[in-house]
C-alpha positions in Angstrom: 0.0 0.0 0.0 1.5 3.4 -1.1 2.1 5.9 1.6 1.1 8.9 -0.4 -1.9 7.9 -2.6 -1.5 7.3 -6.3 -3.4 8.0 -9.4 -2.7 9.3 -12.9 -5.3 12.0 -13.0 -4.4 15.7 -12.7 -7.0 16.1 -10.0 -4.7 14.2 -7.7 -1.4 15.8 -8.6 -1.7 18.5 -5.9 -2.2 15.8 -3.3 1.1 14.0 -3.9 3.9 14.2 -1.3 7.4 15.2 -2.5 9.9 12.8 -3.8 13.0 12.3 -1.6 15.5 15.0 -2.3 18.4 13.0 -0.9 18.5 9.3 -0.4 21.2 9.6 2.1 18.6 11.1 4.5 16.4 8.0 4.1 16.9 5.8 7.2 14.9 3.0 8.8 14.2 4.5 12.2 15.2 2.3 15.1 15.9 3.0 18.7 19.5 2.0 18.2 19.9 4.4 15.3 18.3 7.4 17.0 20.1 6.8 20.3 23.5 6.7 18.5 22.8 9.3 15.8 25.6 11.9 15.8 25.6 13.9 12.6 28.3 16.4 11.6 26.8 19.7 12.8 29.7 22.0 11.6 28.1 25.2 10.3 24.6 23.8 10.7 21.9 24.6 13.3 19.9 21.5 12.6 19.6 18.5 10.3 17.0 15.8 9.7 16.5 12.3 8.4 13.4 10.7 6.8 11.9 7.4 7.9 12.2 4.6 5.3 9.0 3.0 6.6 6.8 6.1 6.7 8.2 8.7 4.3 6.2 11.6 5.6 7.9 11.3 9.0 11.1 13.3 9.7 13.4 13.2 12.7 15.2 16.4 13.4 18.5 16.7 15.3 19.6 19.8 17.2 22.9 20.8 18.8 21.1 20.4 22.2 21.0 16.7 21.4 17.2 16.4 21.3 15.4 14.7 18.5 12.0 15.9 17.4 9.5 14.2 15.1 8.0 16.2 12.3 5.4 15.7 9.6 6.5 16.7 6.1 3.8 18.2 4.0 3.4 19.5 0.4 0.4 20.5 -1.5 0.6 22.6 -4.6 3.3 25.2 -4.0 3.2 24.8 -0.2 5.9 22.8 1.4 6.4 22.8 5.2 6.9 20.6 8.2 5.9 20.9 11.8 7.1 19.2 14.9 4.5 17.0 16.8 6.6 15.0 19.3 9.9 14.4 20.9 12.0 11.3 21.1 12.3 9.2 23.3 9.1 10.5 25.2 7.3 9.7 22.0 8.3 6.3 20.6 9.1 5.6 16.9 5.9 3.5 16.7 3.8 6.3 18.1 5.4 8.9 15.8 4.7 6.7 12.7 1.1 6.3 13.7 0.7 10.1 14.3 2.3 11.0 11.0 0.0 8.7 9.1 -3.0 10.1 11.0 -2.1 13.7 10.0 -1.5 12.5 6.4 -5.0 10.9 6.3 -6.6 14.2 7.3 -4.7 16.6 5.1 -4.0 14.5 2.0 -6.8 11.9 1.8 -9.6 14.0 3.4 -8.2 17.3 1.9 -8.5 19.2 5.2 -6.6 22.4 5.8 -3.2 21.7 7.3 -3.4 24.3 10.1 -6.8 23.1 11.1 -5.5 19.6 11.6 -2.1 20.3 13.1 -2.2 21.1 16.8 1.1 22.6 17.8 2.3 22.4 21.4 5.3 24.7 21.8 5.8 23.7 25.4 4.4 20.2 25.9 4.3 18.8 29.4 5.9 15.5 30.2 5.6 13.1 33.1 8.8 11.5 34.2 9.8 8.8 36.6 13.1 8.6 38.5 14.4 5.8 40.7 16.9 6.1 43.6 19.1 3.5 45.2 16.4 2.8 47.8 14.1 1.8 44.9 11.8 4.7 45.6 10.3 6.4 42.6 9.9 10.1 42.0 6.9 11.2 39.8 7.3 14.6 38.4 6.4 16.8 35.4 8.3 19.3 33.3 8.0 21.2 30.0 11.8 21.1 29.7 12.3 17.5 30.8 15.9 17.1 29.6 17.1 20.0 31.7 15.1 18.9 34.7 16.3 15.3 34.5 19.9 16.5 34.2 19.4 18.8 37.2 18.0 16.0 39.4 20.4 13.3 38.4 23.4 15.5 39.0 22.1 16.9 42.3 21.2 13.5 43.8 23.5 10.5 43.9 22.4 7.2 42.4 19.3 8.5 40.7 18.3 7.2 37.3 15.6 8.0 34.8 13.3 5.0 34.2 10.5 6.5 32.1 9.1 9.6 30.4 6.0 10.2 28.4 3.9 13.1 27.1 1.1 14.0 29.6 -2.5 13.4 28.7 -5.9 13.9 30.4 -5.5 10.4 31.8 -1.8 9.8 32.3 -0.3 12.8 34.1 1.5 13.8 37.3 -1.7 14.8 39.2 -3.4 11.5 38.4 -0.4 9.4 39.4 0.1 11.3 42.7 -3.5 10.8 43.5 -3.4 7.1 42.7 -0.2 6.3 44.7 -0.8 8.8 47.5 -0.7 5.9 50.0 2.9 5.3 49.1 4.1 8.9 49.1 6.9 10.0 51.3 6.2 13.1 53.4 6.8 16.5 51.8 8.3 15.3 48.5 7.4 13.5 45.2 9.1 10.2 46.1 7.0 7.0 46.4 7.7 3.6 47.8 6.9 0.9 45.2 7.3 -2.4 47.2 4.2 -3.8 45.4 5.6 -2.8 42.0 2.3 -1.1 41.1 4.1 2.0 39.8 6.5 0.0 37.7 3.6 -1.9 36.2 2.0 1.4 35.1 5.4 2.6 33.7 5.8 -0.6 31.7 2.3 -0.3 30.2 2.5 3.4 29.4 6.1 3.7 28.3 7.5 0.3 27.4 4.4 -0.9 25.6 2.9 2.5 24.7 -0.6 1.6 25.7 -3.3 4.2 24.9 -5.2 6.3 27.4 -8.2 3.9 27.4 -6.0 0.9 28.5 -4.1 3.0 31.0 -7.4 4.3 32.6 -8.5 0.7 33.0 -5.2 -0.3 34.6 -5.2 2.7 36.9 -8.7 1.9 38.0 -7.7 -1.7 38.7 -4.7 -0.5 40.7 -6.9 1.8 42.7 -9.1 -1.1 43.8 -6.1 -3.2 44.7 -4.5 -0.5 46.7 -7.5 1.0 48.6 -10.3 -1.5 48.4 -8.5 -4.8 49.0 -7.7 -3.9 52.6 -11.3 -3.3 53.4 -12.6 -6.3 55.3 
């Protein structure tokens, strides 16, 4: 199945996506590749690569070391791209799905690009840190890389174990409320002897479950934590 819709009629010409300008930029996105990607940035502010599997998906590199996912768009004389997520908070699988969803709306359904594309200039992320006592910190930040660096440098033996874009379901407030029984006094650290927090991290970040599945899991955990002790 073609990524960009085919057809020989002129009525479809303006809906075609651009051909690759440089095959050297065409890469099969994998975690190993993106984690080890180190392009020559001499005299360049940024550079990008294009996904071999979903050609409308770009990954942009910056000197700060952050990778952003962008959708590449062309219709008629208009050619532009916009960022919609950041790696690794957004997985490659999630980015491919999002790029194809945007493409369906603007190319196949012929909707206006700016009406479809919702830009979050300062998206909020929920992050999870673990210390040497196996306690887990649940926090949020719009500049998560700087925040994680600050926390891991300031506190010995602290490591990042998960990060994801916040949603109405999966966010710091909801997690703090769910695990309030395990919270340490006057901070954001939680005991996780029952591994409930890590189960949620695995579902949300390792497997990338959607909000519906996460809501079900969080409801089950709430029952296990607060209702199972009721005699």
